[in-house]
PDB file as gemmi writes it, atoms N, CA and C in Angstrom:
CRYST1    1.000    1.000    1.000  90.00  90.00  90.00 P 1                      
ATOM      1  N   MET A   1     -80.975 187.486 -16.630  1.00  0.00           N  
ATOM      2  CA  MET A   1     -81.713 188.429 -17.627  1.00  0.00           C  
ATOM      3  C   MET A   1     -81.529 189.658 -16.916  1.00  0.00           C  
ATOM      4  N   ALA A   2     -81.473 190.921 -17.183  1.00  0.00           N  
ATOM      5  CA  ALA A   2     -81.427 192.042 -16.952  1.00  0.00           C  
ATOM      6  C   ALA A   2     -83.258 192.500 -17.154  1.00  0.00           C  
ATOM      7  N   PRO A   3     -83.824 193.180 -16.272  1.00  0.00           N  
ATOM      8  CA  PRO A   3     -85.173 193.756 -16.530  1.00  0.00           C  
ATOM      9  C   PRO A   3     -85.209 194.834 -17.528  1.00  0.00           C  
ATOM     10  N   LYS A   4     -86.434 194.558 -18.136  1.00  0.00           N  
ATOM     11  CA  LYS A   4     -86.587 195.632 -19.367  1.00  0.00           C  
ATOM     12  C   LYS A   4     -87.140 196.898 -18.829  1.00  0.00           C  
ATOM     13  N   ILE A   5     -86.507 197.982 -18.907  1.00  0.00           N  
ATOM     14  CA  ILE A   5     -86.758 199.394 -18.502  1.00  0.00           C  
ATOM     15  C   ILE A   5     -87.528 199.922 -19.326  1.00  0.00           C  
ATOM     16  N   LEU A   6     -88.946 200.418 -18.679  1.00  0.00           N  
ATOM     17  CA  LEU A   6     -89.963 200.902 -19.555  1.00  0.00           C  
ATOM     18  C   LEU A   6     -89.959 202.620 -19.597  1.00  0.00           C  
ATOM     19  N   ALA A   7     -89.529 202.848 -18.129  1.00  0.00           N  
ATOM     20  CA  ALA A   7     -89.363 204.495 -18.139  1.00  0.00           C  
ATOM     21  C   ALA A   7     -88.447 204.752 -17.059  1.00  0.00           C  
ATOM     22  N   GLU A   8     -88.012 205.896 -16.917  1.00  0.00           N  
ATOM     23  CA  GLU A   8     -86.948 206.489 -15.685  1.00  0.00           C  
ATOM     24  C   GLU A   8     -87.304 207.866 -15.055  1.00  0.00           C  
ATOM     25  N   THR A   9     -87.136 208.119 -14.174  1.00  0.00           N  
ATOM     26  CA  THR A   9     -87.328 209.580 -13.824  1.00  0.00           C  
ATOM     27  C   THR A   9     -86.054 209.644 -12.949  1.00  0.00           C  
ATOM     28  N   GLN A  10     -85.638 210.925 -12.606  1.00  0.00           N  
ATOM     29  CA  GLN A  10     -84.525 211.245 -11.581  1.00  0.00           C  
ATOM     30  C   GLN A  10     -85.245 210.971 -10.209  1.00  0.00           C  
ATOM     31  N   ALA A  11     -84.293 210.504  -9.411  1.00  0.00           N  
ATOM     32  CA  ALA A  11     -84.540 210.637  -7.675  1.00  0.00           C  
ATOM     33  C   ALA A  11     -84.621 211.653  -7.069  1.00  0.00           C  
ATOM     34  N   GLY A  12     -83.998 212.387  -7.762  1.00  0.00           N  
ATOM     35  CA  GLY A  12     -84.168 214.107  -7.079  1.00  0.00           C  
ATOM     36  C   GLY A  12     -85.201 214.589  -7.664  1.00  0.00           C  
ATOM     37  N   HIS A  13     -86.121 214.364  -7.898  1.00  0.00           N  
ATOM     38  CA  HIS A  13     -87.563 214.888  -8.261  1.00  0.00           C  
ATOM     39  C   HIS A  13     -88.039 215.328  -7.079  1.00  0.00           C  
ATOM     40  N   PRO A  14     -88.790 216.770  -7.711  1.00  0.00           N  
ATOM     41  CA  PRO A  14     -89.355 217.352  -6.407  1.00  0.00           C  
ATOM     42  C   PRO A  14     -90.319 216.452  -5.686  1.00  0.00           C  
ATOM     43  N   ARG A  15     -91.194 215.749  -6.491  1.00  0.00           N  
ATOM     44  CA  ARG A  15     -92.228 214.959  -6.182  1.00  0.00           C  
ATOM     45  C   ARG A  15     -92.058 213.352  -5.763  1.00  0.00           C  
ATOM     46  N   GLY A  16     -90.477 213.067  -5.703  1.00  0.00           N  
ATOM     47  CA  GLY A  16     -90.006 212.004  -5.426  1.00  0.00           C  
ATOM     48  C   GLY A  16     -90.124 210.790  -6.231  1.00  0.00           C  
ATOM     49  N   GLN A  17     -90.603 209.639  -5.991  1.00  0.00           N  
ATOM     50  CA  GLN A  17     -91.061 208.460  -6.630  1.00  0.00           C  
ATOM     51  C   GLN A  17     -92.585 208.727  -7.286  1.00  0.00           C  
ATOM     52  N   PHE A  18     -93.172 209.373  -6.929  1.00  0.00           N  
ATOM     53  CA  PHE A  18     -94.492 209.545  -7.283  1.00  0.00           C  
ATOM     54  C   PHE A  18     -94.460 209.753  -8.938  1.00  0.00           C  
ATOM     55  N   PRO A  19     -93.616 210.257  -9.487  1.00  0.00           N  
ATOM     56  CA  PRO A  19     -93.810 210.300 -11.299  1.00  0.00           C  
ATOM     57  C   PRO A  19     -93.474 208.976 -11.831  1.00  0.00           C  
ATOM     58  N   ALA A  20     -92.700 208.172 -11.219  1.00  0.00           N  
ATOM     59  CA  ALA A  20     -92.703 206.768 -11.410  1.00  0.00           C  
ATOM     60  C   ALA A  20     -93.404 205.922 -11.170  1.00  0.00           C  
ATOM     61  N   GLU A  21     -94.189 206.137 -10.078  1.00  0.00           N  
ATOM     62  CA  GLU A  21     -95.650 205.476  -9.810  1.00  0.00           C  
ATOM     63  C   GLU A  21     -96.565 205.624 -10.713  1.00  0.00           C  
ATOM     64  N   GLU A  22     -96.318 206.731 -11.104  1.00  0.00           N  
ATOM     65  CA  GLU A  22     -97.693 207.501 -11.989  1.00  0.00           C  
ATOM     66  C   GLU A  22     -97.252 206.511 -13.308  1.00  0.00           C  
ATOM     67  N   GLN A  23     -96.153 206.514 -14.044  1.00  0.00           N  
ATOM     68  CA  GLN A  23     -95.795 206.065 -15.361  1.00  0.00           C  
ATOM     69  C   GLN A  23     -96.185 204.482 -14.913  1.00  0.00           C  
ATOM     70  N   ALA A  24     -95.884 204.016 -14.046  1.00  0.00           N  
ATOM     71  CA  ALA A  24     -96.181 202.289 -13.794  1.00  0.00           C  
ATOM     72  C   ALA A  24     -97.644 202.206 -13.705  1.00  0.00           C  
ATOM     73  N   GLN A  25     -98.413 202.801 -13.093  1.00  0.00           N  
ATOM     74  CA  GLN A  25     -99.916 202.895 -13.204  1.00  0.00           C  
ATOM     75  C   GLN A  25    -100.259 202.976 -14.656  1.00  0.00           C  
ATOM     76  N   GLU A  26     -99.961 203.816 -15.412  1.00  0.00           N  
ATOM     77  CA  GLU A  26    -100.189 204.222 -16.971  1.00  0.00           C  
ATOM     78  C   GLU A  26     -99.924 202.600 -17.701  1.00  0.00           C  
ATOM     79  N   PHE A  27     -98.859 202.149 -17.247  1.00  0.00           N  
ATOM     80  CA  PHE A  27     -98.569 200.809 -17.889  1.00  0.00           C  
ATOM     81  C   PHE A  27     -99.414 199.789 -17.672  1.00  0.00           C  
ATOM     82  N   ARG A  28     -99.651 199.555 -16.312  1.00  0.00           N  
ATOM     83  CA  ARG A  28    -100.615 198.754 -15.858  1.00  0.00           C  
ATOM     84  C   ARG A  28    -101.864 198.749 -16.280  1.00  0.00           C  
ATOM     85  N   ASP A  29    -102.415 199.837 -16.661  1.00  0.00           N  
ATOM     86  CA  ASP A  29    -103.540 200.226 -17.243  1.00  0.00           C  
ATOM     87  C   ASP A  29    -103.594 200.088 -18.528  1.00  0.00           C  
ATOM     88  N   GLN A  30    -102.285 199.747 -19.205  1.00  0.00           N  
ATOM     89  CA  GLN A  30    -102.354 199.327 -20.705  1.00  0.00           C  
ATOM     90  C   GLN A  30    -102.348 197.620 -20.376  1.00  0.00           C  
ATOM     91  N   GLY A  31    -101.968 197.076 -19.568  1.00  0.00           N  
ATOM     92  CA  GLY A  31    -102.208 195.518 -19.435  1.00  0.00           C  
ATOM     93  C   GLY A  31    -100.464 195.183 -19.227  1.00  0.00           C  
ATOM     94  N   ILE A  32     -99.821 196.226 -18.994  1.00  0.00           N  
ATOM     95  CA  ILE A  32     -98.254 195.802 -19.000  1.00  0.00           C  
ATOM     96  C   ILE A  32     -97.921 195.978 -17.766  1.00  0.00           C  
ATOM     97  N   PRO A  33     -97.695 194.802 -16.822  1.00  0.00           N  
ATOM     98  CA  PRO A  33     -96.907 194.706 -15.601  1.00  0.00           C  
ATOM     99  C   PRO A  33     -95.884 195.147 -15.552  1.00  0.00           C  
ATOM    100  N   ALA A  34     -95.613 196.280 -14.537  1.00  0.00           N  
ATOM    101  CA  ALA A  34     -94.926 197.252 -14.275  1.00  0.00           C  
ATOM    102  C   ALA A  34     -94.712 197.577 -12.515  1.00  0.00           C  
ATOM    103  N   THR A  35     -93.379 197.575 -12.422  1.00  0.00           N  
ATOM    104  CA  THR A  35     -93.162 198.016 -10.922  1.00  0.00           C  
ATOM    105  C   THR A  35     -92.011 198.914 -10.886  1.00  0.00           C  
ATOM    106  N   VAL A  36     -91.814 199.808  -9.859  1.00  0.00           N  
ATOM    107  CA  VAL A  36     -90.952 200.815  -9.505  1.00  0.00           C  
ATOM    108  C   VAL A  36     -89.931 200.166  -8.682  1.00  0.00           C  
ATOM    109  N   VAL A  37     -88.781 200.472  -9.042  1.00  0.00           N  
ATOM    110  CA  VAL A  37     -87.502 200.333  -8.482  1.00  0.00           C  
ATOM    111  C   VAL A  37     -86.578 201.239  -8.240  1.00  0.00           C  
ATOM    112  N   GLN A  38     -85.736 201.394  -7.111  1.00  0.00           N  
ATOM    113  CA  GLN A  38     -84.640 202.610  -7.271  1.00  0.00           C  
ATOM    114  C   GLN A  38     -83.267 202.133  -7.848  1.00  0.00           C  
ATOM    115  N   ASP A  39     -82.630 202.858  -8.512  1.00  0.00           N  
ATOM    116  CA  ASP A  39     -81.469 202.569  -9.168  1.00  0.00           C  
ATOM    117  C   ASP A  39     -80.641 203.415  -8.308  1.00  0.00           C  
ATOM    118  N   LEU A  40     -79.942 203.017  -7.113  1.00  0.00           N  
ATOM    119  CA  LEU A  40     -79.395 204.130  -6.271  1.00  0.00           C  
ATOM    120  C   LEU A  40     -77.668 204.374  -6.868  1.00  0.00           C  
ATOM    121  N   PRO A  41     -77.232 203.809  -7.770  1.00  0.00           N  
ATOM    122  CA  PRO A  41     -75.961 204.233  -8.201  1.00  0.00           C  
ATOM    123  C   PRO A  41     -76.245 205.198  -9.325  1.00  0.00           C  
ATOM    124  N   GLY A  42     -77.595 204.854  -9.929  1.00  0.00           N  
ATOM    125  CA  GLY A  42     -77.620 205.921 -10.988  1.00  0.00           C  
ATOM    126  C   GLY A  42     -78.606 207.209 -10.577  1.00  0.00           C  
ATOM    127  N   ASP A  43     -79.086 207.084  -9.226  1.00  0.00           N  
ATOM    128  CA  ASP A  43     -79.705 208.048  -8.607  1.00  0.00           C  
ATOM    129  C   ASP A  43     -80.991 208.395  -9.475  1.00  0.00           C  
ATOM    130  N   ARG A  44     -81.790 207.334  -9.491  1.00  0.00           N  
ATOM    131  CA  ARG A  44     -83.216 207.400 -10.196  1.00  0.00           C  
ATOM    132  C   ARG A  44     -83.928 206.440 -10.005  1.00  0.00           C  
ATOM    133  N   PHE A  45     -85.055 206.597 -10.471  1.00  0.00           N  
ATOM    134  CA  PHE A  45     -86.205 205.585 -10.309  1.00  0.00           C  
ATOM    135  C   PHE A  45     -86.589 204.831 -11.640  1.00  0.00           C  
ATOM    136  N   LEU A  46     -86.647 203.630 -11.533  1.00  0.00           N  
ATOM    137  CA  LEU A  46     -86.756 202.937 -12.797  1.00  0.00           C  
ATOM    138  C   LEU A  46     -88.445 202.151 -12.999  1.00  0.00           C  
ATOM    139  N   VAL A  47     -88.616 202.450 -13.827  1.00  0.00           N  
ATOM    140  CA  VAL A  47     -90.071 201.568 -14.050  1.00  0.00           C  
ATOM    141  C   VAL A  47     -89.607 200.484 -14.958  1.00  0.00           C  
ATOM    142  N   ILE A  48     -90.054 198.644 -14.421  1.00  0.00           N  
ATOM    143  CA  ILE A  48     -89.685 197.893 -15.173  1.00  0.00           C  
ATOM    144  C   ILE A  48     -90.482 197.069 -15.530  1.00  0.00           C  
ATOM    145  N   ALA A  49     -90.362 195.831 -16.669  1.00  0.00           N  
ATOM    146  CA  ALA A  49     -91.557 195.229 -16.693  1.00  0.00           C  
ATOM    147  C   ALA A  49     -91.540 193.977 -15.694  1.00  0.00           C  
ATOM    148  N   ASP A  50     -92.437 193.614 -15.031  1.00  0.00           N  
ATOM    149  CA  ASP A  50     -92.679 192.953 -13.968  1.00  0.00           C  
ATOM    150  C   ASP A  50     -92.791 191.533 -14.570  1.00  0.00           C  
ATOM    151  N   GLU A  51     -91.645 190.800 -14.905  1.00  0.00           N  
ATOM    152  CA  GLU A  51     -91.763 189.802 -15.791  1.00  0.00           C  
ATOM    153  C   GLU A  51     -92.487 188.745 -14.666  1.00  0.00           C  
ATOM    154  N   ALA A  52     -92.055 188.285 -13.442  1.00  0.00           N  
ATOM    155  CA  ALA A  52     -92.701 187.685 -12.536  1.00  0.00           C  
ATOM    156  C   ALA A  52     -94.349 187.738 -12.360  1.00  0.00           C  
ATOM    157  N   GLU A  53     -94.929 188.641 -12.627  1.00  0.00           N  
ATOM    158  CA  GLU A  53     -96.076 188.706 -12.955  1.00  0.00           C  
ATOM    159  C   GLU A  53     -96.646 188.476 -13.871  1.00  0.00           C  
ATOM    160  N   GLY A  54     -96.188 189.032 -15.046  1.00  0.00           N  
ATOM    161  CA  GLY A  54     -96.543 188.516 -16.416  1.00  0.00           C  
ATOM    162  C   GLY A  54     -96.541 187.224 -16.613  1.00  0.00           C  
ATOM    163  N   GLN A  55     -95.935 186.292 -16.025  1.00  0.00           N  
ATOM    164  CA  GLN A  55     -96.012 184.890 -16.190  1.00  0.00           C  
ATOM    165  C   GLN A  55     -97.173 183.817 -15.259  1.00  0.00           C  
ATOM    166  N   ARG A  56     -97.605 184.560 -14.666  1.00  0.00           N  
ATOM    167  CA  ARG A  56     -98.598 184.145 -13.402  1.00  0.00           C  
ATOM    168  C   ARG A  56     -99.912 183.798 -14.025  1.00  0.00           C  
TER     169      ARG A  56                                                      
END                                                                             
C-alpha cells in the first residue's frame, strides 16, 4: 500500500528539508504520526503518515 502523503516541499528549497521537517512536527503535535522522506525522481521532500508508528 502506498503511504499517505500529508504535505510536500521542493528539494531545491533554500532551507533544504527543514520546511518539511517543520510540517511533520506540526502533524505530530496534532497527534498524527508523520515522517519525512525524499522523493528523488520527483525532486521533493514528502511528509508521509508514519503508519508503523500509528500501529504501535
